[in-house]
N, C-alpha and C positions, 0 to 999 in steps of 0.2 A: 656203892654197893660192892664194888670190887674189893675195897679195903675192909668192909664188914665181913664179907665171905672169907677173905684171907685170914682175918683174925678168928672167926668163929668155926670154920671148917678145917679140919686137920690136913686133908690131902688136896685142898683147893689149889695151892701153889705148886703142885707136883708137875713135872715136865709133861707127863701124859695128859693131864687135864688142861694145861695151857695150850698144848698142841690141838686138842679137841676143840677148845674154844675158838682158836684161830681158824681152824678149818670150817667150823660152823658159821662164823661171822664173815668169812671171806666172800661167800655168795651174796650175802646182804650188802657187803661193801661194794661189790661190782655192780649190783643193781642200783645202789645209791649213787655211784659215779655216773652210771648211764642216765638215771633220772635227773641228776643235777645238770648234766649236759643238755638235756631236753628243756629243762626249766630255764636255764640260762639263755637258750635260744627262743624263749617266750612261747613254749609249747607245753603240752601235757601228753604223756604217753601212758595210757592205762593198760596196754597190752603186754608190757614187759614181763610181768609175772606169769601171764598165761603162756607166753612164748617160752619162758624158762621151764615151766612145768611140763609142757608138751614135749620139748626137746629131751628133758631128763627122763620123762616117762618112756619115750621111745628107746632111749639108751638102756634103761633098766630092764624093759621088757625084752629087748634083743639079747641082753646079757643073760637073762633068765632062760631064754630059749637056746642057749649054747653058743651064740655068736661071741667072738672075742671082744673083750672089754674095749680094746683100742678102736676097733671098727665101730662098735656101738657108740662110743664117745664121739667119733668123727661124724656119724650120722646125726646124732642129737645136736651137736654143735652146728653142723651144716644147716639143719632145719632152722635153728634159732637165727643164724646169720641170714639165710634167705628170707625168712619171715620179716626180720628187721629191715632188710634192704627193700623189700616190697612196700612195707608201711612207710619207710622213709621216702621212697621215690613217689609214692602216691601223694603224700603230704607235701613234698617239696615241689614237684613238677605238675601234678594235676591240681594243686592248690585246694585240695579238699581239707577242711579244718580237721585237726587231729581228734577233736571231740566226736566227729562223725565217722572218721576212719577207724578208730580203735574198737568201737562196738562191733563194726562189721568184721574186723580182723578177729575179734573174739568169737564171733559166730563161726567163722571159718575154722578156727582152732577147735571148736566144739565138734564140728562135722568131721574134721580129720581125726579127732580122738575117738569118735564113735565108729570110725571105719575099721572093721575087723579083718578086711582082706589083706592088710599090710602085714600082719603077723599071724 
């Protein structure tokens, strides 16, 4: 597909377009690396995307309310880190199967997202 688009579209190989493609794919690459680590450990983690979306939603909402971008990014990343650590500890030490832990985590994410008092 890359070769076909390069041949058919005039500005496809421009530096701006290549940088945009790399930026957009980098998030999926990080999620893929995280998911492959989980799968290699013989598990399944369905909450990774929800954690990413909630963290980034917080960061974007805070930025739109006038909070500095750096602080917003730190808060969103911290949420993703803490949520991932909680799920990891529950699965590893409480020995709750990931199939049962992740829907519960998703429900928690939904409740956090509906909370209007944070912003």
